[in-house]
C-alpha positions in Angstrom: 107.3 68.1 131.9 109.6 66.6 129.5 107.3 63.4 129.2 104.2 65.4 128.8 105.6 67.7 126.1 106.8 64.0 124.6 103.5 62.6 124.6 101.4 65.9 123.4 104.5 65.9 120.3 103.8 62.0 119.8 99.9 62.7 120.0 100.3 65.4 117.1 102.5 63.4 115.0 99.8 60.8 114.9 97.2 63.0 114.1 99.0 64.4 111.3 100.0 60.8 110.3 96.2 59.8 110.2 95.3 62.4 108.1 94.7 61.5 104.2 94.0 64.5 101.9 92.5 63.0 98.6 92.5 65.1 95.5 90.5 63.9 92.5 89.4 65.2 89.3 86.0 64.8 88.4 83.8 65.0 85.7 80.2 66.6 84.9 78.1 67.8 81.9 75.7 70.6 80.6 74.3 69.5 77.6 77.1 68.6 75.5 79.7 70.4 77.1 81.8 68.7 79.7 83.5 70.4 83.0 86.3 69.2 84.8 86.6 70.2 88.6 88.9 68.9 91.3 87.5 67.5 95.0 89.7 67.5 97.7 88.8 65.6 101.1 90.5 64.1 103.8 89.1 60.2 104.0 90.6 59.7 107.5 87.4 62.2 108.5 84.3 59.5 109.0 80.8 60.5 108.1 79.4 63.4 105.9 81.4 66.7 106.0 80.6 70.3 105.0 81.0 71.2 101.5 82.5 74.2 99.8 82.7 75.4 96.0 85.7 77.2 95.4 85.7 79.1 91.9 88.7 79.7 90.3 90.5 83.0 89.1 90.5 84.3 85.5 93.0 81.8 84.6 90.8 78.8 85.2 91.7 75.7 87.7 95.6 76.1 88.8 97.9 74.7 91.0 97.0 77.3 93.3 93.2 76.4 93.1 94.1 73.0 94.3 96.4 74.3 97.1 93.3 76.3 98.3 91.0 73.4 98.3 93.4 71.1 99.9 93.9 73.3 102.9 90.1 73.3 103.4 90.2 69.7 103.3 92.8 69.8 106.0 90.2 71.9 108.1 87.7 68.9 107.6 86.0 70.2 104.5 85.1 68.5 101.5 86.4 71.3 98.9 85.5 71.2 95.2 87.3 73.7 92.4 84.5 74.3 90.4 85.1 74.5 86.6 83.4 77.8 85.0 85.2 77.6 81.7 84.4 73.8 80.8 87.2 70.7 80.5 90.4 71.9 78.5 89.6 75.3 78.3 92.6 77.3 80.1 93.5 80.5 79.1 97.6 80.8 77.9 97.8 84.3 79.2 96.3 87.0 80.7 94.9 88.6 77.6 92.9 85.3 77.2 91.7 85.2 80.5 90.5 88.7 80.3 88.4 87.8 77.4 87.0 84.7 78.4 86.4 86.4 82.3 84.9 89.2 80.6 82.5 86.8 78.7 80.9 85.5 81.8 80.7 89.0 83.3 78.6 90.2 80.5 76.3 87.1 80.9 75.4 86.7 84.3 72.8 83.9 83.4 75.3 81.9 81.7 77.7 82.5 84.7 74.8 81.7 87.4 74.1 78.5 85.4 77.8 77.5 85.1 78.3 78.0 89.1 75.2 76.2 89.9 76.1 73.4 88.1 79.3 72.9 90.1 77.4 73.5 93.2 75.2 70.6 92.2 77.7 68.1 91.2 79.5 69.2 95.0 76.4 68.4 96.5 75.8 65.0 95.3 79.1 63.9 96.4 78.9 60.7 98.9 81.2 62.5 101.5 79.1 65.8 101.6 76.3 67.1 103.9 74.4 68.6 101.4 72.5 70.9 104.1 76.0 72.6 104.6 77.1 74.2 101.5 79.6 77.4 101.2 81.0 78.9 98.6 84.1 81.1 98.2 86.3 82.3 95.4 89.2 84.4 94.2 89.4 87.7 91.6 86.8 86.5 89.2 85.9 83.5 91.2 84.8 86.0 94.0 82.3 87.3 91.4 81.4 84.2 90.4 80.8 83.1 94.1 78.4 86.3 94.9 76.3 85.3 91.5 75.7 81.9 92.9 74.6 83.3 96.4 72.6 86.2 94.2 70.9 83.1 92.3 69.4 81.9 95.2 71.6 79.0 96.0 71.0 77.0 99.3 74.7 78.0 100.6 75.0 79.1 104.0 77.7 81.5 103.5 80.0 83.3 100.6 83.2 84.6 100.6 84.8 86.4 98.2 88.5 87.3 98.1 89.2 90.2 95.8 86.4 89.9 93.7 84.8 92.3 91.4 81.3 93.3 92.9 79.5 94.7 90.3 76.0 93.3 89.5 73.5 94.3 86.4 70.6 93.2 88.5 70.6 94.8 92.2 67.6 93.9 93.2 68.4 90.4 92.8 70.6 90.3 96.0 67.1 89.5 97.8 67.7 85.8 96.6 70.5 85.6 98.8 69.4 83.0 101.5 73.1 83.0 103.5 75.3 85.4 104.9 77.9 87.0 102.9 82.0 88.0 103.8 84.0 90.4 101.5 87.9 90.6 101.2 88.8 93.8 99.4 92.0 95.6 98.9 91.0 99.5 99.9 92.8 100.6 97.2 92.1 98.3 94.3 91.9 100.0 91.0 89.6 97.2 89.7 87.3 97.2 92.2 86.7 101.2 92.5 85.2 103.1 95.1 81.5 103.3 93.6 81.3 99.9 92.7 81.9 99.3 96.4 79.5 101.8 97.5 76.7 100.1 95.2 77.5 96.8 96.5 77.0 98.0 100.2 73.9 99.8 99.2 72.7 96.3 97.3 73.2 94.7 100.3 71.5 96.8 102.8 68.3 97.1 100.6 67.9 93.7 100.4 68.7 93.1 104.1 71.5 90.5 103.9 73.7 89.9 106.9 77.3 90.5 105.9 80.4 92.3 106.4 83.1 94.0 104.4 86.7 94.2 105.1 88.7 96.4 103.6 92.8 96.2 104.0 94.3 99.8 103.8 97.4 100.1 101.3 96.2 96.9 99.9 95.1 96.6 96.0 93.8 93.3 94.0 95.0 89.9 93.9 96.4 90.4 97.6 96.2 86.3 98.3 98.4 85.4 95.1 102.1 85.4 96.0 102.6 85.2 92.5 101.4 88.5 91.7 104.7 90.2 93.0 104.8 93.3 95.9 104.6 96.3 93.3 101.5 98.1 94.5 101.5 100.3 91.5 100.8 97.7 89.2 97.5 97.5 90.7 97.9 93.9 91.6 100.1 92.6 94.3 100.6 90.0 97.1 100.0 91.1 100.9 100.9 88.7 103.3 99.1 90.3 106.1 95.6 90.5 104.1 96.1 87.2 102.9 96.3 85.9 106.4 93.8 87.7 107.9 91.5 87.1 105.5 91.7 83.5 105.7 91.7 83.3 109.1 88.5 85.6 108.8 87.0 83.0 106.3 88.3 80.2 108.2 86.0 81.5 111.4 83.2 82.4 109.6 82.6 79.1 108.0 83.1 77.2 111.2 80.4 79.7 112.9 78.1 78.4 110.3 78.4 74.7 109.6 79.3 73.8 113.5 
């Protein structure tokens, strides 16, 4: 028994040692505007891999965003943090972040242009199987991921983590080609019940295959450890919701790409 366990441990260590996660910054353009995303992939895995575009929260691409794409790369995906704001445009505080996010939420055509540009950049990556594209995002990025789907992008699945669900053009849900999963804080004050109801109505009427999971007693930003644990502030980390939503996304994406 000890020999068997020892062999298994050596095998596991060898597998871990073989994994080589690469993080690469990538610039791409729209007219005279430059964007800077980050791509993560495991160079030890040969051949083309499914691609996941990951959209940042209202603070832009941060170390937390990079940690998300790194974890996805460990699962065998090529994951790219898509830049919505533009190279060097990073809010210095939540006030600036709110102003930036509001600008894009108020101009969905511009937001769709930015998210589709990021997806097109990922699809051209030499490590990506362009027939197996997926999208996800956090908070503001969850809204962005849903707008990508509503634009009619060729993605197999979309996952929103505590994202805004509003849609000025609900009929656009008919453009959605893949499946959708939403992970939501059941008492999120920033995404109220009427917005949730409107989203479900939008999905139902467009006959989108979707799953909506609401975690009871959970508020906004439940995947962000930096949000603290005081739910009275309306945004707080919830370890259970974080873990279960991540596992749900993993299973969802695996099912769509196997």
